C-alpha positions in Angstrom: -26.5 -11.2 72.8 -24.3 -12.1 69.4 -25.8 -10.6 66.3 -26.2 -13.0 63.1 -23.8 -13.7 61.0 -23.1 -10.9 58.0 -22.2 -13.1 55.0 -21.6 -11.0 51.4 -21.4 -14.3 48.8 -22.8 -17.5 49.9 -19.5 -19.2 48.3 -21.4 -22.8 48.5 -23.9 -21.4 45.3 -23.1 -22.1 41.7 -21.3 -19.1 40.5 -21.2 -17.2 44.2 -24.8 -16.1 44.1 -25.1 -13.7 46.3 -28.4 -13.1 48.0 -28.1 -9.9 49.4 -27.4 -8.3 45.9 -30.4 -10.2 44.4 -32.3 -9.3 47.1 -31.7 -5.7 46.9 -31.7 -5.8 43.0 -35.6 -6.8 43.3 -36.1 -4.7 45.9 -34.5 -1.4 44.8 -37.7 -0.1 42.5 -40.2 -0.6 45.4 -37.9 0.8 48.5 -37.2 4.1 46.3 -40.9 4.6 45.4 -41.7 4.2 48.9 -39.0 6.7 49.9 -40.3 9.1 47.1 -43.8 8.8 49.5 -42.0 9.1 52.8 -40.2 12.6 51.3 -43.1 14.0 50.1 -45.2 13.5 53.3 -42.5 14.7 55.5 -42.1 17.6 52.7 -38.4 16.8 52.8 -36.1 17.8 50.1 -33.2 15.7 49.4 -31.3 18.8 48.1 -29.1 20.0 51.0 -29.9 16.7 53.5 -28.1 13.9 54.5 -29.0 10.3 54.4 -27.7 7.2 55.6 -28.0 3.6 54.3 -27.8 0.8 57.4 -26.5 -2.5 55.6 -26.0 -1.0 52.5 -24.8 -4.0 51.2 -23.3 -3.0 47.2 -24.4 0.4 48.0 -27.3 0.3 45.6 -29.7 2.0 47.6 -27.1 4.1 48.3 -26.1 5.3 45.2 -30.1 5.7 44.2 -30.4 8.1 47.2 -27.5 10.0 46.3 -29.0 10.7 42.7 -31.7 12.1 44.1 -29.1 14.9 45.6 -28.9 13.4 49.3 -25.2 13.5 50.9 -25.1 10.2 51.3 -23.6 7.0 54.1 -23.0 3.8 53.5 -23.0 1.5 56.3 -22.5 -1.8 56.4 -20.6 -4.7 59.0 -19.0 -6.9 56.3 -15.4 -5.9 54.9 -16.3 -8.0 51.8 -19.6 -5.7 51.1 -17.9 -2.9 51.5 -15.0 -3.5 48.7 -17.8 -4.3 46.4 -19.6 -1.6 47.0 -16.2 0.5 46.4 -15.5 -1.1 43.3 -19.0 -0.4 42.1 -19.2 3.3 43.0 -20.1 5.3 40.3 -18.9 8.7 41.7 -21.5 10.4 43.1 -19.8 11.2 46.6 -21.5 7.9 48.5 -19.4 7.4 51.7 -18.8 3.8 52.2 -18.3 2.6 55.8 -17.8 -0.7 57.8 -19.6 -0.5 60.9 -22.0 -2.7 62.9 -25.8 -1.6 62.8 -26.0 -1.7 66.2 -22.8 0.2 67.2 -22.4 3.0 64.3 -19.4 4.7 64.1 -21.3 8.3 63.2 -22.1 11.1 65.3 -25.4 11.8 67.1 -28.0 14.0 65.2 -26.5 13.8 61.9 -28.8 12.6 59.8 -31.9 13.4 58.1 -33.2 10.4 56.8 -31.8 6.5 58.0 -33.0 3.6 55.8 -32.2 0.0 57.2 -31.7 -2.4 54.4 -31.1 -6.2 55.0 -30.8 -5.7 58.9 -33.9 -6.0 61.2 -34.6 -9.4 60.0 -31.2 -10.7 60.9 -30.2 -9.1 64.0 -30.3 -10.5 67.0 -30.8 -6.6 68.9 -33.1 -4.8 67.0 -33.4 -2.1 69.9 -30.0 -1.7 69.6 -30.5 -1.2 65.9 -33.0 1.4 66.5 -31.5 3.1 69.3 -28.4 3.7 66.9 -30.5 4.9 64.2 -32.2 7.4 66.4 -29.1 8.6 68.0 -27.8 9.5 64.3 -31.1 11.2 63.0 -31.9 14.7 64.0 -35.2 15.6 65.5 -37.7 15.4 62.9 -35.8 13.1 61.0 -37.1 10.0 59.5 -36.3 6.1 60.2 -37.5 4.1 56.8 -37.1 0.7 56.6 -38.1 -3.1 55.0 -38.2 -6.1 57.0 -39.8 -9.9 56.9 -43.4 -10.4 58.7 -43.2 -13.7 61.1 -46.0 -15.9 59.2 -46.3 -19.1 57.8 -45.8 -18.1 54.7 -42.5 -15.9 55.7 -41.3 -18.9 57.0 -42.0 -21.0 54.4 -40.1 -18.7 51.4 -37.4 -17.2 53.6 -36.4 -20.4 56.5 -37.1 -22.9 53.3 -36.9 -21.5 49.9 -34.3 -18.9 50.3 -32.0 -20.9 52.8 -32.5 -24.3 52.7 -34.1 -26.1 49.2 -31.4 -26.7 47.2 -33.2 -25.5 43.9 -34.1 -22.2 45.8 -31.5 -21.2 47.8 -29.9 -18.0 47.4 -28.6 -17.2 51.3 -26.2 -19.3 53.8 -28.2 -21.0 55.8 -28.8 -19.5 59.6 -28.8 -16.2 58.1 -32.9 -16.2 58.5 -34.4 -17.4 61.9 -38.0 -17.6 63.3 -37.6 -15.2 65.8 -35.8 -13.0 63.8 -38.6 -12.2 61.7 -40.8 -9.9 63.8 -44.7 -8.9 63.3 -45.4 -5.0 62.4 -46.8 -4.6 65.9 -43.7 -5.8 67.6 -41.5 -3.6 65.4 -44.0 -0.9 66.4 -43.2 -1.5 70.5 -39.2 -1.5 69.3 -39.5 2.1 67.4 -41.6 3.5 70.5 -38.4 2.7 72.8 -36.0 3.7 70.9 -38.3 7.4 70.7 -39.4 7.4 67.0 -43.0 7.5 66.4 -44.0 5.0 64.0 -46.2 6.6 60.7 -47.2 4.1 58.4 -46.2 0.1 57.0 -46.8 -0.8 53.6 -46.9 -4.6 52.3 -45.3 -5.2 49.0 -44.5 -8.6 47.1 -43.8 -9.9 44.1 -46.7 -8.9 41.2 -46.7 -12.8 40.5 -44.9 -15.1 42.8 -44.4 -17.4 39.9 -41.9 -15.1 38.6 -39.7 -14.7 41.8 -39.7 -18.4 41.7 -38.5 -18.8 37.9 -35.9 -16.0 38.6 -34.5 -17.2 42.1 -34.1 -21.3 40.0 -32.6 -19.3 36.9 -30.2 -17.1 39.0 -29.0 -20.3 40.9 -28.7 -22.7 37.7 -27.1 -19.8 36.2 -29.0 -19.6 33.2 -29.8 -16.0 34.7 -27.7 -13.3 35.3 -27.9 -10.6 38.3 -28.7 -7.4 36.0 -31.9 -9.6 34.7 -33.5 -9.8 37.6 -35.3 -6.6 38.6 -37.1 -7.2 35.4 -38.0 -10.4 35.8 -39.0 -9.8 39.3 -41.5 -6.4 39.7 -42.0 -5.9 43.5 -45.4 -3.6 44.1 -46.5 -1.6 47.0 -49.8 -2.7 48.7 -50.7 0.2 51.2 -53.1 -0.9 53.8 -53.2 -4.1 53.4 -52.0 -6.9 55.7 -48.3 -7.7 55.1 -48.2 -11.6 54.5 -44.1 -11.8 53.8 -42.5 -8.2 53.3 -43.3 -4.8 54.7 -41.9 -1.4 54.2 -42.5 1.3 57.2 -41.1 4.6 58.3 -41.1 6.6 61.9 -40.0 9.8 63.1 -37.6 10.5 65.6 -39.5 12.6 68.6 -37.8 16.1 69.3 
């Protein structure tokens, strides 16, 4: 079954709005906060360990992990995204690769941490993505991810606002589909089939949904720049709560 299209830029949008980059910018702080919790729970230090970001886009999260001290590889299926990541590189030693999440061109047992970003909610083959992540993880290594739940609210936001409504559209039509949004219980079953033991999920959301709407409309109109978005859209973790739209989680590769 074919994978969903990976499109770096939505050329139909004004000012070439890059929805993946907007998502990465607004999610960066909560991703790093959650990873800090995961590393603490696993007593995993960055120094002397290797991390892989799958679906790395322009490399923002990969560079964040490199700053922590990980030897980091950033993998993305889009050559355009890899080129943008190389342009943004700040000489932290990140290695950038163009390779699909379903068939990573990387050796077995070679990473202590894998993060799946902007991947699980667009692939038609989640089991293949997770099997590849498990394959490149060392036994005891951790897979972290963020993704989108399948609920009426998430469909309204991701299928409607983000890729259909002209005022708020930041993604190409067809990037998201209802059947590719997965509930936590479905993802836990896929993790188990891949030899990964699910350990946690945590909901996250904008502190104020109105700020997300204002920021999205402002970016579409060209009155806001990408760099202004993280301050305007503050994402917060909600551990223990039911994820209505987006959630983070992690699992550990079984020996």
